[in-house]
N, C-alpha and C positions, 0 to 999 in steps of 0.2 A: 504493500500500500504506500502510495507516494505521500510525503509530508504535506500538511495543510498549506504551509507557506508556498510550496511549489505550485499548488493548485491556484492559489491567489495570484501568483505571479503570471501564470499562464492566462488566467481570466483577464488580468489587467492588460496584458499584451494583446489579447484578442479584441478587447474593447477598444484599445487605441487603434488597432488595425481597421476596425469598423468605422471609427470616427475620422481618422486621418488618412487611411490607406497604408498598407504594409510597406509599399515601396518608399513612401515618404518617411515613414517611421524609421525604416532601415537606414535611410540617408543620414539621419541624425544619430541614431544609436551606434552606427559604425564609427562615428567620430570620437565618442566617449560614452562610457556606460552611464555616467551621471548627467547626461545632457538634459536640459530642462524639459524638452519635449518627450523624453523617455521616462524621466523620473516622476513627473507629475501628470496626473490624468485629468484633473479638473481643479476647481477652487480648493485651496488648502485649509487646514483646520484653524489657521489664524484669522480667517475671514468670518467675522461675526456680523450678523445683520447685513448680509450682502445687498448692495444697491446696484447702481448703474455700472456699466463696464463697456469697454470697446471704444473704437474711434470711428466717427462718422465720416462720410465723404468730404463734407465741408471742413471738418477738423483736420483731415489729411492735408488739404490745401493750406489751411492755417499753419500747421506744423512746418510744412515745407517753406512757406513764405517767410515765416519768422526765422527759421534757421538760415535761409539764404540772405535775408535782410541783414542779419548780424554778420554773416560772412562777408557781405559787400562792404559793410562799414569798415571792417578790418582791412579787407583787400585794397580799398581805396585810400587808406591812411587817415580815415576820419576819426578813429578811436584815439582820443587823447588821454585816456585813463591808463594807469599802469603803475607798478611799483618801481619808481625810478624814471618814469618817462612815458611818452605815448607809444602806441604800438606801430611798428613799421608796416609799409605796404606789402601786399602779397602778390607774387608773380605767377603763382601756380595753384590758386585756390579753386577747387572744383565746385560746381553747382550741384547741390544735393538733389537726388531723386528719391521717390518713394519706392520701398521694396516690401512686397507682401509677406515674403518669408521672414524677413527680419521682424515685421510687425506681429506675425503669428507667434514667434518665440517670445517677443516682448510682452504680448498679452498673456501668454501662459505663465510667465514669471509674475506679472502684475496680479494674476489670479491667486497667487500664494499669499498676498498681503503681508509681505516681509520687507522691512526696511533695510535691505542689504543686497549686495550683488549676488546673482546666481553663480554656481560653480562652473558650469559649462554651457555656453550659448553659441558654440561654433557653427559655422556654415561651411558646406563643402567648397565654397568659392574663396573664403578668406576667414581670418580671425575677426571677431566681432567685439566692438567696444560697447559701453553701456553708460547711460546717465539715468539717475533716479531722482524723483522729487516726491516728497511726502508732505502733506499739510493736514492739520486738524481743521475741519471746516466749521467755522462759526455759523450759527443759524442765519446770520445776516450777511455772510461773506461767501461769494460764489467763486471758488477756486477754479482756474481754467488753465489751458495750455499756454496762454500768454504769460501768466505768472510763473508757470513751471520753467519755461524756456528762458525767460528773463532772469530767473534766479541762477541758472547755469551760466549765462553770459556775464552777469554782473560780477563774477569772480575775476573779470579782467582787471579790476582795480587793484588786485593783489598780484597780478602776473607781471614778472620782470621781463621787459622787452628784450633784454640781453639773452634770454633763454629761448628766443624764437629759433635761433640757428642751431642750438643744441639743447634739447628738452631735458629738463630735470623734473621728475614727478614730485608733485606737492598735492596732498589731499585737499588743500584749500583752493586749488585752481584747476583740478583735474577735469571738472565738468566743462569749464571754459575751453581748455586746450583740446578736448575731444570735439567740442562743437565747431571749432575753427581749424581742425587738422586738415592740411591741404589736400591729401589724396583720399580722404574719406568722401565717397560720393553717393552713398545710399543710406537711407534712414528708414526705420519702421518703428512704430510706437504702439503702446497699449496702456489702458487705464482701468482701474478698479476702484469703486467706492465701497467702503464697508464701515458701517456705523457712521460716525462723523469724520472718518478718515478718507482721504483721497490719495491714491498712489499713481504716479505717472512714471512710465518706463519707456525710454527710447534706446534702441539698439542701432549701432553704426557699423557699416562695412565699406571698405576694410577698416579695421580698428585704427585708432590713433594712439597717442601717448606712448610712443616708442622712446625709451631712454636713449639719450645722446643723438637722436635723429632730429632733423629740423621740423618744427611745427609747420612751417611753410618756407618757401624760398623768398627772401626779401628782394623786392624789385617792383617795377611798374606793373600794374594789374594786367594779367593775361600775357605778359611778355615771355613766360616760360610754360605755357599750357602744353599738355601732351600733344604730340604730332597728330594732325588731323582733327583737333578739337577746336570748336568755335569759341569766340569770346561773347559772353552774354552779360552785359552790365557789370563789368569788373571781375566776373567769375568765368572759369573755363567750363563751357557748357557741353552739350551733347557732341559726340563725334560726328564729323561730316560724312 
């Protein structure tokens, strides 16, 4: 007779196959055993009084517009805040696009209602970065994506512009540096409300925050875009 935990494991895998598709599940589980999509089947035990969740079509556009707006500010040299001076212009800042796979994994992690990063969120295409925002929602205060993304970007006031050419990780500025990392060009996000709490998660591909690597190349906007890539308002846009 097989152990009970084996039966539970098999049932869990079969259930995930039914909801996700076995091929898609295998894609993630082959990357790491504790991948968020393999380890968690639905909302976690930390989620009490579960409320709204997910990202609407209009919110996807809002998320992209906000990310790219902040990236344009930096790329064009308009950001005067910083620890020790203003931020230099970026020659190779990519324009972000929405990615449904990144969003699916971000939503699964948001569904766990845990204020920490997940262990493995990798994608077959690249390593994946992550930003998280949590807020206790006052009855009269409507938390939204504008507030979440602004909180990540506002860390720029603590970021030393001298570290643009060679990144040094600092937990106080890690959200900002991921948000403006030059060759990150896809983002996907998820949201979960539980009780009076709201949790926002965005996953980024390819990941940023590589130690000793440049956050971006300093120079005139779009002067060092990847070959075949168009310039779209100070950002390197879609490939031609």
